[in-house]
N, C-alpha and C positions, 0 to 999 in steps of 0.2 A: 630386039633383041641383040647386044653387039657382040661380038667373039671373045671380050674381054668379058663381059657379063655372064657366058658360058663358062669360063674358065672354073667360076667362083661358085656356081651351082650345088658341088658334092664336096665336102668337107675330107681332110686327110683320113680321118677315122673313119669307119665304121662298125658295128659291131658284125661278127659274123653272119648272123639270120639277115642281115640287109646288105651284106655287100653282093652286086648286082642290080639292086633293086631301081627302078627309075631314080631320075637325077631331084634332087627340093625344089619345089615349084613354088614362084616369086608372085610373092601377093601385097597388100595392104595392109598394116595392122589393123587399119578400120574395118578391112573386112571380115576380121574374126572378135574385134570389139565393141563394144556399146555402152556411151557412157550412161553412168546412173546417176538419177538427178530429182533422188526423191528424199523432197522436205522434211526439213527435220525441226531441231529447236534455234535459238536463238540465239549470241555468243553469249551470253550471259547465264544459260541452265543448260547448256549442251554439254554431255561427256563427249570429249573431243581424244582424238588420236592425231599421232604425227609420224611422218617416215625419215627415221634416223638416216645419215650420210651412209654414204659408202657401202650398201646393198645390209646393212644391220638392223632391216625387218620394221616392222610397225609395232605400236606402245601406244600406252593411254600417256595423252600430255598434261605433266604436272605441272599445275599454273599456280602462282602466290596471289594472281589478281583476278579479277572477276574480270572475265568479258564483255564485249558490248552486247546490247541489247539490239541495237539496229544491224548486227553481222547475222546474216543466215548462214546455218549449218545444212549441210544434207547427209541423210541415214546412210551409214552403210551396212554393208552384211558379208560375212565371215567367205571365205572364197574371192572374192573381189579382187581385182590388182590396181594398184594405186601406186601416185607416181606425184613428187612434187613440182611443181611447175617454176618454181625460181631455183630448183637446185637440181635439175634433171642433168647439170655436168657434173654434179656432185653423188652420183648413183644412188639419188634418192627416190627407191621402184621398193615394192614390197607387195604381198599378199594380205589381205586382211584375215587373222586368225581368228578359231572361233570364240574364245573368249571377248574379244572384242566386237561382236555380232551386235549390230546395232548403236555403236558407237557413233557421232558424225566428226565430217569435215569439213571444210570452208570448200569451195570452187579453185581454190587454190592448190586443193589438193585431191583430182577430180579422179571417182572412180569406176571400174568399167566390169561389167558382166563379160564372159570370155565365151566363146564360142564351144561347143562341145567338140568342135573340127581343131581345136588349138589347147593343146595342156596348158595349163597357167603355170605350173612350174618349168616346163619349159619355155614358155613366154617369158619370165624372169630373169631367167639363167640369158637367154637370147639379148636384152634390154639390159644388162647388166657389164657386157664386154663394155670395155674401153672402145672397139674398133666400132662399136655400135654408136652409143651414148654422146661419145668427144666428138666423132665422124657428122654425126646428125643435128645433131644439139648446135653445134659450132657453124653450122650450114644454114641453118635455120636463119627464118627472119632477112635472106635476102644476101648471107654470107656473113654478117654480125657475129657476133658472141652475142646469144642471146637473151635478155635479163628472165623472160620466161617463155616456155614452149607452154604455147595455147594447145590446147586441144584437137584443134584441128588440124595443127602441122604435126603433132603427133600420130594422128592415126592417118594421116597420110605419108607416115615415113614406111618404105618397104621393108619385107621381110620374106626370109624364104623359108618353106617349111618342108618337110617330109610326111611320112605316113604317118599316122595319129599313133600306128603301135612306136613305130622309131620315138619320136618323140616322147612318148611314157618313158621307152628304156633309156633314154639318154637323161631324163630327168628323172628317173629312180636311180641312177647309176651316181648323178651329182648330189639328190640328196640325200644317198648314203655316206657318201662324202661328210658332206653337210655333217651330217650329225656326228661322224667320228672327230671333226675340227671342234663340235661343240663341245665334244666329252673332253676332248685333251685340253681345250682353252677354260673348260672349268676347273681342272684339275689345275692348270696353270694361275686360276684365279684364287683357287683354295691355298697353294703355297704362298702367296703375295701376302694372302688375309693372315694366315698363321703369322709369317714374320712379321708384319703390322703389330699383331698382337704380341708377339715375343719381344720386339724393342720396346712396347709400352711397359712392359714389366720391367726389361733393362736398361732403363732410363727412368730418371727420376719426373713424378708426373709432378705438371704444374704447382709449385709450393711448396714442392718436397726437394731434399738436397741429396738423398738418397734414393737409387731406384727400389722397388718393392722384391725385387729378386737379386741377390748377387750369389756370385760363387763361392761354396764354399771358404777357400781359401783369402775371400776380402771380406768377410764379415764382420769382420774386425778393423777393418783398414780405415774409419771414420769417413765421414762428409764426400762428398764430391766440393772439386774447389770453383767457384762463381765467377763467369769469366762472359767474354763476349765471342762471337762468331770471329771479329776483327782481331781479337786478342789471340786467338789459337791460329790464324792462319792469314795469309796478305791474298786481297783477291785482286787481280789483274785484271785490266780492261783490253777487251779485245780492239780487232781495227773497224772503223767506220771505211765504208766505200760508196762512192759514187756508182750510179748505175751502169756508165761507159766503161769502167775499171772492172766489170767481171767478162770473161772470153772465154770461149768455147773451151781454147785450149790454153793453156799459161805454167809458170811455173810451179804453181802450188796451187793444189785446191782449198777453197773458203769453206772451213766450218760454220753451216748455219746452226739455228735450232731446229729447224725441218730435218738435218742429216744426223743429229743427235736422237729424236724421236719418232723417227720415220726414215722410208729411203727416199727423201728430198732429193731431188733432180741438184746435183754440185755443179757450182760456179769454179770458176779459177782466175785466179790474178797471176800478175807479173810481179809485183810489187817484192820487194826484198824482203828477207827476215828481218825482224826484229827483237828485241831480248823480251821475253817473255808476252811476244805476241803469238806467238805459234806452240803450239804442241804437238808432244808424241806420244808412243803408244805408251799407256800406265799414266798420263796424266790423269788431274781432279780436276773437271772440269763442271761448272754450274751455269744452267740457264736461267735467267732471270724474266723473259718475253714471252707472256700468253701463259705456256706451261711451260713453269720452271718446276729447278730440281737439279740435282749434284748427276753427275754422271761419270765415269771411268771411259777416260778413249780410250777406245783399241781399233788401232791404224795407225796408216801412214804419219807422217810430218804434213800437218797443214796448219794456215792461217787459221783463226778463230775471229769470227765477227764480233760487232761489239754488242751484239746480244747476250754474248756468253764472256763469262770471266772464268780465267784459270786460276787454280785454287792451290796454294804452295805451306802445306805448313809449317807451324813455330817448331821448335826445339822441345822438345818435350813431347809432340803429339804424335802419335801412331797414325800414318796417311790413312790406312784403311777405315781405321776409327775415325777420322776425322769425315769420310764419306759416311759413314753409317750418323755418325751423329746429325752430319746436314741434309740426309734423308730424313732424320727423325723430326727437325726442328724445320724442314719444309712441310713436314704432314700437317704441325702446328698450326704455321702461319694459314696454312689452306683451312683448317679447324677455325681460328679465328677469323677469317673473312666468309665462312657459312655459317656461324653463329651469331647473325646477325649486325656483327661489329662492323662491317663495311667492307671493301677489296681491299686488300692489303697493297699498298703501292711499294712494287717491287723498286729501291731504288739502290745504289751500292753502300749508302748510310746504312739506310733501316737493317741490311742483311749484316752489316758491321754492327751494329748496336746492337744487335738482338743477343737476348740474355740467354747464356748456356750455363752448362754444369760440364766439369772434367773429370776425371778418378786418374788416380796412378798410373803414368805407362803401362806397368803390366798388366791391369787389369783393361786396360784400352783394349790390349793386343787381344786377351781373353774375350772380350765379348764380341771382337771385329772378328776373329777366327770362327766364334760360333755364328755367327750371322752370315759370315760369309761362306760358310759348308751350305748355308742355304740359299745362299745367291747361286750357287753354281748348280741348286736343284732347278732354280728357277731358270738360268741361263740355259739349262739342258732344255726344260720344258716350252720355254719359247721357241727354241730352235726346231723343237718339235712340230710346233704349231704351225711355224714359218714355212716347214717342210710340206707340212701338208696344206697350206694355201697355195704353193709353188706348184707342186703336183697337181690339183685342180686347176690352175690358171694352164698351165701346158693340157690337163686334158680338156676344157673348155677350148682351145685355142684348134686343139686338133678336132673335137666333133661338131664344131660349125664352123661352117664357110666362112672364110677371110673377107671384111670388109675394103676389100680395094678400092680404087679412085672412081670405078666404074663397075664396079661387082655387086655385093649384097646391097 
């Protein structure tokens, strides 16, 4: 064992009762896991499970088409560890929950019985660290980014373990934090559902020209005016880039869809700014590829990618109401796709020609102000959830040894 390996055998943080205890012991994952291959049903009759990406758990698989009778499935048991061979690098790990006991998966979602010397929740937290799955997932199969991490490869990955009591203490601590994150995330989802329901009342339903609910002062204001999204706002195209134009350091950040909907890696460009090809704090944007919908940009001046449009309201349109209108109409577009009418092909022409209805300016302001107050609650709750996730990430980094170049 090298000096570098010894350096990473003890985590930065240890609970008081384990300080001064012996160092964590190196082994193989295969020393503690045994693959379960109990034959079950064929693909046309199996009750199937799937593992969601990014550590989001194990769920019953919802299928619209019947599976193949030629595909062999294997019966899984509650408490087993499961991962996806294909999505190892996308953090597709989980533990079979009790309500999915005896559900089934193919060999591409292998399951394992876990030794009593290894706490299963500890194992899950261990492998879900980016330091672990990215490092070993990418070096598998001779240094290439592996398309599938086979069972033999996974079982040969190294693992460092403390005593079982310390494993359980770490697992209990992180599980408690997960429960808190889950509770706050459910509260966030409840706010979002409430807002969605409120919008359905405050905007005209399909085939209607007035909403079901109106503020008292506007009940006699008449019908909303029919229009199109292109008639109430101008949609400006973003910039297209060649891969070579993205620099590690440049004059301006390049805002991509991934930066709008998640903490995606930033690209930079030295291209000069062009009118309406950049956005500033407070600008209204609309992402139209993959995940699509409106966002208010909150940040520095950036160039925006061609998968994003900047939206500028026309005269007589309240900007915050336009944001709400786009949000509402985007949900209608998604509903149209999910009702068996086929995926909507999102183009500039599609968006600009999409029919909508608009009230007078004063009613726009009233609706926007009402929904904005709910947005503030949603934003605050979202920040709370993210802060808890950040706290957990820092805690995990401290409670587990770092996967160094020659470490764990």
